[in-house]
C-alpha positions in Angstrom: -9.0 18.1 -15.0 -10.4 19.4 -11.8 -8.6 20.3 -8.7 -8.2 18.3 -5.3 -9.2 20.3 -2.3 -6.6 22.0 -0.5 -6.0 20.0 3.1 -5.1 21.8 5.9 -2.0 21.6 8.4 -3.8 20.5 11.9 -5.3 17.6 9.7 -2.1 16.9 8.7 0.2 17.1 11.9 -3.0 14.6 13.6 -3.0 12.3 11.0 0.7 12.5 10.9 2.4 13.0 14.3 5.7 11.0 13.4 5.7 12.1 9.0 9.6 12.5 10.1 9.7 8.8 11.0 7.4 8.1 8.4 9.8 9.5 5.5 13.4 7.4 6.7 11.2 4.5 7.5 10.6 4.6 3.4 13.6 5.5 2.4 15.4 2.8 4.1 12.3 0.5 2.2 13.3 2.5 -1.1 16.6 0.2 -0.8 14.1 -3.1 -0.9 13.5 -2.7 -4.4 13.1 -6.5 -5.3 10.1 -6.5 -2.3 7.9 -3.6 -4.4 8.8 -6.1 -7.0 7.1 -9.0 -6.0 4.5 -7.1 -5.0 3.4 -5.5 -8.5 4.2 -8.8 -9.7 1.2 -10.5 -7.9 -0.7 -7.3 -9.4 0.5 -7.0 -12.6 -2.3 -8.9 -15.0 -4.8 -6.2 -13.7 -2.7 -3.5 -13.8 -5.0 -1.1 -16.5 -3.8 2.6 -18.2 -4.8 4.7 -15.9 -3.8 4.0 -11.9 -4.8 5.7 -8.7 -2.1 4.7 -6.6 -3.6 5.8 -3.0 -1.4 6.2 -0.1 1.8 6.0 -2.4 4.8 7.4 0.3 7.9 8.8 -2.0 6.5 6.1 -4.7 8.8 3.4 -4.7 5.5 1.6 -6.1 4.6 4.2 -7.7 7.8 4.3 -10.6 7.2 0.2 -11.3 3.2 1.2 -12.3 4.6 3.8 -14.3 6.5 1.3 -16.0 3.1 -0.5 -17.2 0.5 2.0 -17.2 -0.2 5.2 -19.0 -1.2 7.5 -16.7 -0.2 6.7 -12.4 -1.8 9.4 -10.2 0.2 9.5 -7.5 -1.5 10.5 -4.0 0.3 10.8 -0.1 -1.4 13.0 2.2 1.7 14.0 3.7 3.6 17.2 2.1 7.0 15.9 2.4 6.2 12.8 0.4 4.1 15.0 -2.2 7.6 17.2 -2.8 9.9 14.0 -3.0 7.2 12.4 -5.7 6.8 15.5 -7.5 11.2 15.5 -7.3 11.4 12.0 -8.3 8.5 12.4 -10.9 9.5 15.3 -12.7 10.7 14.1 -16.3 7.4 11.7 -16.1 4.7 13.3 -17.1 2.7 9.7 -16.9 2.8 10.7 -13.1 0.7 13.4 -11.5 1.7 13.7 -7.8 -0.9 14.9 -5.5 -2.0 15.8 -1.7 -5.1 13.5 -1.1 -6.7 12.5 2.3 -8.4 8.7 1.8 -10.2 9.8 5.0 -12.0 13.0 3.5 -14.5 13.3 -0.1 -12.0 12.8 -3.0 -14.8 12.9 -5.8 -13.0 15.8 -7.6 -10.4 12.8 -9.1 -13.3 11.1 -11.0 -12.3 13.0 -13.8 -8.8 11.0 -14.3 -11.2 8.1 -15.4 -9.3 6.0 -13.0 -9.4 1.6 -14.4 -7.0 0.6 -11.3 -6.8 1.5 -7.7 -3.6 0.2 -6.2 -3.5 0.5 -2.1 -0.1 -1.0 -0.8 0.1 -1.3 2.8 -2.2 1.7 3.0 -6.1 0.2 4.3 -4.5 -1.0 7.8 -4.0 3.0 8.9 -7.3 4.0 7.7 -9.6 3.6 11.1 -13.2 3.3 8.3 -11.3 0.7 6.5 -15.0 0.3 4.6 -15.9 3.6 4.0 -12.5 4.0 1.9 -12.6 1.2 -0.1 -16.8 2.9 -0.6 -15.1 6.1 -2.0 -12.1 3.9 -4.1 -15.9 2.0 -5.6 -17.0 5.6 -6.2 -14.8 7.4 -8.4 -13.4 3.8 -10.3 -14.4 3.5 -14.0 -17.4 0.4 -14.9 -15.7 -3.0 -14.4 -12.3 -1.1 -12.6 -10.0 -3.5 -10.9 -8.6 -3.1 -7.2 -5.8 -4.1 -6.0 -4.3 -4.1 -2.4 -1.9 -5.8 -0.6 -2.3 -5.7 3.4 -0.4 -6.9 6.7 -2.2 -9.9 7.6 -2.6 -12.6 10.2 -4.1 -11.2 13.6 -2.2 -13.2 16.1 0.7 -11.1 14.8 -0.7 -7.2 16.0 2.1 -6.0 18.2 4.4 -3.1 19.2 5.0 -2.9 15.7 1.9 -2.3 14.2 0.8 0.3 17.0 4.3 2.6 16.2 3.5 2.0 12.9 0.0 3.3 12.6 -1.6 -0.2 12.0 -5.5 -0.2 13.5 -5.5 -3.9 12.1 -3.8 -6.7 11.1 -6.3 -9.0 8.5 -7.5 -12.8 7.9 -8.4 -13.3 4.4 -11.9 -13.8 4.9 -12.5 -10.4 6.3 -10.5 -8.7 3.9 -12.7 -10.8 1.6 -15.8 -9.8 3.6 -14.8 -5.8 3.4 -14.1 -5.9 -0.3 -18.1 -7.1 -0.8 -19.8 -4.6 1.5 -18.1 -1.8 0.1 -19.2 -3.2 -3.9 -16.3 -4.8 -5.4 -16.7 -8.6 -6.4 -13.3 -10.6 -4.5 -11.1 -12.7 -7.9 -8.8 -13.4 -5.3 -7.0 -13.7 -1.9 -4.0 -15.3 -0.9 -1.4 -14.8 1.8 2.0 -13.2 0.7 5.9 -13.8 2.3 6.1 -16.7 4.4 9.4 -16.2 5.4 8.0 -13.2 7.2 5.6 -13.8 9.7 8.5 -15.7 12.1 10.8 -12.3 12.4 7.9 -10.1 12.5 6.4 -12.3 15.7 9.9 -12.1 17.3 10.6 -8.4 16.9 6.5 -7.3 17.6 5.7 -10.3 20.0 8.7 -11.2 21.8 11.1 -8.2 21.6 8.1 -5.5 21.2 9.9 -3.3 19.7 8.7 0.3 19.3 9.7 1.5 15.7 8.6 0.9 12.0 9.8 -2.6 11.0 11.9 -1.6 8.6 14.2 0.8 11.5 14.0 -3.0 13.2 16.7 -3.8 10.5 20.0 -2.8 10.4 21.8 -1.5 7.0 23.9 -5.1 6.5 20.6 -7.3 7.2 18.4 -4.9 4.9 21.1 -6.3 2.3 21.2 -9.4 3.3 16.9 -9.2 2.6 16.8 -7.9 -0.5 19.4 -10.4 -2.3 17.2 -13.1 -0.8 13.8 -11.5 -1.8 14.2 -13.0 -5.2 14.7 -16.7 -3.8 11.6 -16.0 -1.8 9.2 -15.4 -3.9 10.0 -18.0 -6.2 9.8 -20.7 -2.9 6.8 -18.4 -2.5 5.1 -18.8 -5.6 5.8 -22.6 -6.1 4.8 -23.7 -2.6 1.5 -21.3 -2.5 2.3 -20.2 0.9 -0.3 -21.5 4.4 0.6 -18.2 5.8 2.0 -14.7 5.0 3.5 -12.0 7.0 0.7 -9.7 4.3 -2.5 -10.2 2.5 -3.3 -9.4 -0.9 -6.5 -8.9 -2.5 -7.7 -8.8 -6.2 -11.4 -7.5 -7.0 -13.6 -5.8 -9.5 -16.1 -2.9 -9.4 -19.5 -4.5 -10.1 -22.7 -2.1 -9.6 
C-alpha cells in the first residue's frame, strides 16, 4: 500500500487550534457509546467490507465499524488522535490508523479499494464541503456508498457551533444537492435525534455557551443521556422525526 503524504506542523496547528479541548470532548463522548451505536445502526445496511472512517477522532465510531467491516482505514488530522487510534486498535489488524488532511489531495489511499466512506460530524468543519465530497468520489470504488451525519437545522446555528469550529449546519435538501454536485446519487436523507433540538437551541442560542456541546453537560447529565439514548432511538425510529439535531445521508457513487 502506498504511503500517505506527511502533513506539516503549521497546517495542523492552523486547523486544530483547540486540539486539546477537542480531544477532551471526544473522551467525554466516548461514554455515550449508545449515541455512536445509534448513528452506525442507521447506516449499517450500507456498510461494506472496506471502509474509510474519515475524520474518525479517537475511534468511537471506528470500533463499531470494525465489528462489521473486514477493513477500516481510520483517518484523522490530529496527531494526538492518531496516536490514540494506534494504541486503541493495536490488537486489531483490520484497522489501519493514518493521519489525513481532508482539505488536501488524498488520492494516495485509492489503493485501499474503499467501498464505503463514513463521515460522522466532520463535513461541517470543512470550508469547501463539496470539494471534499468530490475527493471522496475520486478515491471510492465503483458503486461505493457514502454515509454521512452532520449537524442539522440552520436556525440552530449559534455559539456552540462557533466554538466547535462549524462552518454551517445543514438543511436536508442542501445536503442532498451537495452530494449530487459531487457525483453521488442520494438514496436517502433523514433527520436524527429530534430530542436534541430543544436542548441544543437553549445552550447555543439562549445561553450562548462558548464550548463544544459535550462540555456543557455534567458527568451526571451525560450518564442520564446515555441511559435515555436507546429509548430516544426507538421513538425516533417509530415516529419518523419531522426535525432533528442531525441529518443522515446515504448516497451511492455514480460516474
